C-alpha positions in Angstrom: 120.5 127.8 101.7 119.2 126.6 105.0 120.0 123.1 106.5 118.1 121.7 109.5 119.7 119.2 112.0 117.8 117.6 114.8 119.1 115.2 117.5 118.3 115.2 121.2 121.7 113.8 122.2 124.2 116.7 122.6 127.3 114.9 121.4 125.5 113.3 118.4 124.0 116.7 117.5 127.4 118.4 117.7 129.0 115.7 115.5 126.1 116.0 112.9 126.4 119.8 112.9 130.1 119.7 112.4 129.9 117.2 109.6 127.2 119.3 107.9 129.4 122.4 108.1 132.1 120.5 106.2 129.7 119.5 103.5 127.9 122.9 103.3 130.6 125.4 104.4 128.7 128.4 102.9 125.2 127.5 104.1 123.4 128.2 107.3 123.1 125.2 109.6 120.2 125.3 112.1 120.8 122.7 114.9 118.2 121.7 117.5 117.7 119.2 120.3 113.9 119.5 120.3 111.2 119.1 117.7 109.4 122.2 118.9 112.5 124.4 118.4 112.9 122.9 114.9 109.4 123.7 113.9 109.6 127.3 115.2 112.7 127.8 113.0 111.0 126.2 109.9 107.9 128.4 110.4 110.1 131.5 110.7 112.0 130.6 107.5 108.8 130.0 105.6 107.5 133.4 106.7 110.4 135.0 104.8 110.1 132.6 101.9 113.3 130.7 102.6 112.4 127.1 102.5 115.0 124.7 104.2 116.8 122.6 101.6 117.5 119.6 103.7 116.4 118.3 107.1 118.6 115.7 108.9 116.4 114.1 111.6 117.3 111.6 114.3 114.7 108.8 114.1 114.5 108.5 117.9 113.7 111.7 119.8 112.5 112.0 123.4 108.7 111.7 123.3 108.8 112.0 119.5 110.0 110.3 116.4 111.8 111.7 113.4 109.0 110.3 111.3 106.4 112.5 113.1 108.7 115.5 112.8 109.2 114.8 109.1 105.5 115.0 108.5 105.2 118.3 110.4 108.1 119.8 108.3 106.6 118.6 105.0 103.3 120.1 106.0 104.9 123.5 106.3 107.8 123.2 103.9 106.9 120.5 101.2 110.0 121.1 99.2 112.4 120.2 102.1 114.2 116.9 101.5 114.1 114.7 104.6 117.1 112.5 105.5 116.8 110.3 108.6 119.7 109.6 111.0 119.7 106.5 113.2 121.9 104.4 115.4 120.1 101.2 114.6 120.7 99.9 111.1 118.2 96.9 111.2 115.6 98.9 113.2 115.5 101.7 110.7 115.3 99.6 107.6 112.8 97.1 108.9 110.5 99.3 111.1 110.4 102.3 108.8 111.1 100.9 105.4 113.8 103.4 104.9 116.1 102.6 102.1 119.9 103.1 102.1 119.6 106.3 100.0 117.3 107.9 102.6 119.1 107.5 106.0 122.4 107.9 107.7 123.9 105.6 110.2 125.5 107.1 113.3 128.2 108.1 113.9 127.7 110.5 111.0 130.7 112.0 109.1 131.0 114.4 106.2 131.7 111.6 103.7 128.5 109.8 104.5 126.5 113.0 104.3 128.0 113.9 100.9 127.1 110.4 99.6 123.5 110.5 100.7 123.1 114.1 99.4 124.5 113.1 96.0 122.0 110.3 96.0 118.9 112.2 96.9 119.6 115.5 95.1 118.7 114.2 91.6 115.4 112.9 93.0 114.5 116.4 94.1 113.8 117.3 90.5 111.3 114.5 90.3 109.4 115.4 93.5 106.9 117.7 91.7 105.6 114.7 89.6 105.4 112.5 92.7 106.8 109.3 94.0 108.5 107.2 91.2 106.0 104.6 90.2 108.3 102.3 88.3 110.8 99.8 89.5 108.5 97.0 90.7 108.8 95.0 93.8 112.3 93.5 94.0 113.2 92.1 90.6 109.6 91.4 89.6 109.0 93.6 86.6 105.3 92.6 86.4 104.6 94.1 89.8 101.7 96.6 89.9 102.9 100.1 91.0 100.4 102.6 92.2 100.5 106.3 92.7 97.9 107.8 95.0 99.4 111.2 95.8 97.7 113.6 93.4 95.7 111.7 90.7 95.4 108.0 91.0 97.4 105.9 88.4 98.6 102.3 88.1 101.6 101.0 86.2 102.9 97.7 85.0 106.3 97.4 83.2 106.5 101.2 83.2 103.3 101.5 81.3 100.2 103.1 82.8 97.2 100.8 82.8 94.2 101.8 80.6 90.8 100.9 81.9 87.7 100.4 79.7 85.5 102.0 82.3 86.3 104.9 84.6 84.5 103.2 87.4 86.8 100.1 87.0 89.8 102.4 87.6 88.0 104.0 90.6 87.3 100.5 92.0 91.0 99.6 91.9 91.8 102.9 93.6 89.2 102.2 96.3 90.7 98.8 97.0 94.1 100.3 97.3 92.7 102.9 99.7 91.2 100.1 101.9 94.7 98.5 102.2 93.5 94.9 102.2 90.1 95.3 103.8 87.4 93.4 101.9 84.3 95.0 100.3 80.9 93.5 99.5 79.1 94.4 96.3 76.8 96.7 98.2 79.7 98.5 99.8 81.3 99.0 96.5 78.1 100.5 95.2 77.9 102.8 98.2 81.4 104.2 97.6 81.2 104.4 93.8 77.6 105.7 93.5 77.0 107.6 96.7 73.8 109.3 95.4 72.0 106.3 94.0 72.0 103.7 96.8 69.6 100.8 96.2 69.2 101.3 92.5 68.8 97.7 91.1 70.5 98.7 87.8 73.6 99.7 89.8 73.7 96.2 91.4 74.1 94.7 87.9 76.5 97.4 86.9 78.8 96.6 89.9 79.4 93.2 88.5 80.3 94.6 85.1 82.7 97.1 86.7 84.4 94.3 88.7 84.6 92.1 85.6 86.1 95.0 83.6 88.7 95.7 86.2 89.7 92.1 86.5 90.0 91.8 82.7 92.4 94.8 82.7 94.5 93.3 85.5 94.5 89.9 83.9 95.6 91.1 80.6 98.5 93.0 82.4 99.4 89.8 84.2 98.7 91.2 87.7 95.2 89.9 88.5 96.7 87.9 91.4 96.7 91.2 93.4 93.0 90.7 93.9 91.3 88.3 96.3 87.9 87.6 94.8 85.1 85.3 96.0 81.3 85.5 96.3 80.3 89.0 97.3 83.8 89.8 98.5 86.6 91.7 96.9 90.0 92.8 98.4 93.4 93.9 97.4 96.5 91.9 98.5 98.7 94.9 99.6 101.9 92.8 99.8 101.7 92.3 96.0 101.8 95.9 94.9 104.1 98.9 95.2 102.3 102.0 96.5 103.3 105.5 97.6 100.7 105.5 100.3 101.9 102.2 101.8 105.6 103.4 101.6 104.6 106.7 103.2 103.0 104.9 106.2 106.2 102.9 106.6 108.3 106.1 106.7 110.0 105.6 103.3 111.9 108.8 102.6 111.1 108.9 98.9 107.4 108.6 99.6 107.5 111.2 102.4 109.2 113.7 100.2 106.7 113.2 97.4 103.6 113.9 99.5 102.2 117.5 99.1 98.9 117.1 100.9 97.0 115.8 97.9 95.6 112.3 97.9 93.3 110.6 95.4 92.1 114.1 94.4 89.4 112.8 92.0 87.7 110.6 94.6 85.8 112.1 97.6 85.8 108.8 99.5 89.6 109.2 100.0 89.1 112.0 102.5 89.3 109.8 105.6 92.8 108.6 104.5 93.9 112.3 104.2 92.9 112.5 107.9 95.2 109.5 108.6 98.1 111.1 106.7 97.6 114.3 108.7 97.8 112.3 111.9 101.3 111.2 110.9 102.5 114.8 110.5 
């Protein structure tokens, strides 16, 4: 098994490496001070089909961030579990949305590493099915949870929402993709029916699709996630739990669940794939 450690501070890197050797005495530890050196190693390992098991990354690197490096590693080695290392507790949790199970606070010791490894290891078995959609926002069990990596799906109270119309489901996915930006009826028509712009029948059908989507959300008790007024529809991002949003905040569970597939059924999601690629 191969373990990656990256920290641009010599003493901190040495302490991290020594702690890792205590936790993984029989494994090969690859320690680096620069992101470029790390990626050269990862690429060489992947060439011989030996994917690194874990990557312990300092969040703050000279001219780089651990978040950026994590995206590059996941692009080449999607099965590698990322664990962030930081000297700033509040900074890490607030700026990156990193939860306690996904980062280590300096100075790092073997006990702390073992604890975080024990926490994230069971989750590795769930990575293939994606980011965990259940759990809600805080203690609110009626929170809408959304999965965008792979096929789009929405959940409330651990149950996947069933939509009367496929276009109603696609409309919700579109609003999630827009991350709070409002859409007019004509813009919704443009995205959902790219090849039939201007069809008057579609103008009427847009209203039916919106009504059907709102009915599904209302029956699930989560219709407050939508801001709706005349010729305007938008999602309230702060009211949902979403793997895309968590990814963009640097959440380790979301980072580890991304395999390069986003909203695979909807071609209008391609610009967001470009955004995700920029984060790598």
